[in-house]
N, C-alpha and C positions, 0 to 999 in steps of 0.2 A: 411558502409552498414546500411541500414535502418532496423528497427525491423520488418517492414512489409514483408521483404524478408529474414528473418533469416532462414538459412538452418538447417535441423535436426542436432543435436549435437552441435550447436553453442549457446546454452542457456546462457543468461547473468547471470545465477545463478549456473553454474557448479563450482565445488570446485577446479578442476584442472586448471592450467594456460592455457589461450587461447589467441587468437589475441586481444580480448577485453581488456586484461590487458596491452597491449602496447599503447592503446589510453589514452589521458588525462582523469583522473578520477574525476567524479562529484558525488554529493550526493543530493538527494531530501529531503529538511528539512520539517518536519511536527512538529507542536507545538500543544499540547493538553492543553486546559485550565483545571487546577485542582485547584479549590479554596478549602481551608481547610474546609469551612462550607458546601460546596455543590459539592463534586467531582462527575464526571459523572459515570454512570453505565458502567461496563466493556464492555459488548456486544455492547452497543450503541457507545462507543468510537471506538471499532474495526470497526463497520459498517460505522461510520462517517469518519474515516481515509481512508477506502477503497473508499468511495465516493469522498473524497477530491482528491485522486490520479486521479480518473476518470475525475473529473471536471478540473483539471490541464491539463490532456491529451487532453481534448476536447475543451479547451478554445481557442478562436480565436487568442489570443496572443501567443499561443504555436504552431500555425500552419502556414504554408506558409511563408509569410514574416513578421509574427508577431514579436513583440519586444522580446519575449522569445523563439522564434522558434529555433534559432541557438543553444542556450545552451541546449534546450530540445533534439535536435538531437544529440549533442555531448554526453549528458548523456546517451541516449538510445543506442549509438554505443559502449559504454564502459560497465563496470559492472553496473548493476542496483542496486544502493545503496539507501536506505531510512533510515533516522534516525529520531526517534521520541523523542522530548524533552518536558518537562512540564513547564508550566508558570502559575503564578497567580498574581493578583493585578497589580502593576506597570509593572512587567515583561510582562504580557499579553498585556498591553496597548502599551508598546514599540514594541512588536512583531507586533501588529496590524498596527503600523505606517510604517512598511516595506512593500514593494511591494509583494503582495501575494493575496490569496483568502481564506476567512473564510467560512467553511461549518458547518452547524449547524444540529445536530440530535435532539433526544427527550430531552436528558440531556447533550449532549456533544457538545463542540465547538472545531474544529480543523482548524488550519490555515496552508495552504500549500504554499510553496514558490518556485520560479524557482530554478533549480539546482544551486549549488555553488561548486567551487573547493573543493576537499576533505580536503585541509588544508587552505581554504579561507572563512570560515564562517564569516558573519557579526557579529560584537562584541555583539550586543544585542541578537543574537541567540546562539553564542558560549558560553556565560556565563550561559545559561540555563542548568539545570540538565537533564541527561539521565536516571539515576537510580531513583528509588523511584516512578516510575509510576505503583504502585500496586493498581489496581481498582477491585471492587467487583460488582457483580450483586445482588441487593437487593432481587430479586426473580428470579427463573430459567427462562431463555428465553422460549417463546412460540415456538412450532414447526414451522419450516420454511415453507413458502408457496412454494411448488414445482413448481408453475407456474412462479416464479421469480428466478433470479440468486441467487445461494447460494455458499458461500465460505466456504468449509468444512475444519476444522482444524484437524490435526493429534491428535488422542486421547492419544497417547503414549508420547507426548512431553509436558514438563512443561515450558511454556514460560511466561515471564513477560508480562504485558499488553502492554508496549511499543514495545517489540519484536513482539508480536502477531499483533499489529496494523500495523507494517511494513510488516509483512508477508501477512496479508489480503490485503494490498496495492499491493504487488507483484502479488497475485492471481488475483485481479481485473485487473491489467495491462496486464497479460497474456491473460485473456479473451478478453480484448479490442483489442489486437493485432490480435486475431484469427477471429474477427468479420468482416463482410463486411462493407463498408461505410454506406449502408442503415441500417444495424443492429446497428451500432454505433449510427447513428443519432436517431433511434427509442429509444434506451436506454437513450441517452442524453435528448431527448425531454420529456421522462417520468420522468426525475429527478434522473436517475441512481438508481432505486430501487434494493435492494439486502439485503441478510441476511448473517450473519456470525454465524456459529454454529460448535460445536465440534461433529465430526462423532462418532458413536459407532464403535467398532472394525470390525464388520461384514461389515458395510457400507463402512468403510475406505478401507478394502481390495478390495471391489468391485470397488470403485471409482479409486483407483490407477491403476487398470488394464483396465479402461474404455476408455482410449485415450483422456480424458478431460485434459485441461491444468493443469500441476502439477509443483509446486514450489519445487525445490531441493536447499536448502539453501547452500550458499558458506561457511558458518561456521565462519564468522568474529566475531560473538558474540553469547554467551549463549549455542548454540547447535552444535553438531558435523557436520563437512563438509559433504555435500551430503544428509543431513536429508530431508526427504519429509515432508513439513510443511502444504501445502494448496492444495486442488483441487478446481478449479474454475468450478462449475457446472452451466453453463449458458444454458437456454433452447434452444437457437439457435445452440449450439455446441453439443447437445446430439446426 
């Protein structure tokens, strides 16, 4: 079943077991560059990770008969897993040598790779650390531009930067699935502008009842199964 035809209730993020669990399981690897002397700002890392997911989804190699298309379909027909690892120095250079796409933000660099089997990571990615991706914003983020897509984070959840990066990627992917081909093309051609912000409680309550794409995490790491993590507020979906 393609994600474009996913029926209600068949979310790839549901915590209970579904038919998606019977399919071969894959994970989309993302690697964020975290140099000791110049780590990226947290919000920029979240936004860059979300854009990286969109760049992978929209890349010609992921579509039709492209070289990554089959594994992208298999990944999207099962659970939608994303794992963020960190690299610096020689680790980052080895990651760059693997097939993938590097997306650059203001201070962040994130490399996204075609999905790999859950237990079949390339060794140069498998050895990278998941924990320790604790990033800070040197200054509070400016208010989001409401004319552009905004991925709103749940204000009640305390997520590591790596976890939040994966969740922002989930939200971006749900928005992508909801858009028409024309709307996807327009977003891609504009360079996938978006913002990631933490909603205030009043806004969050309104967003979760708005009908916009909502990520309910399966609870594999850090947070409880079924937790609402991100609302994807794309202008075309309002």
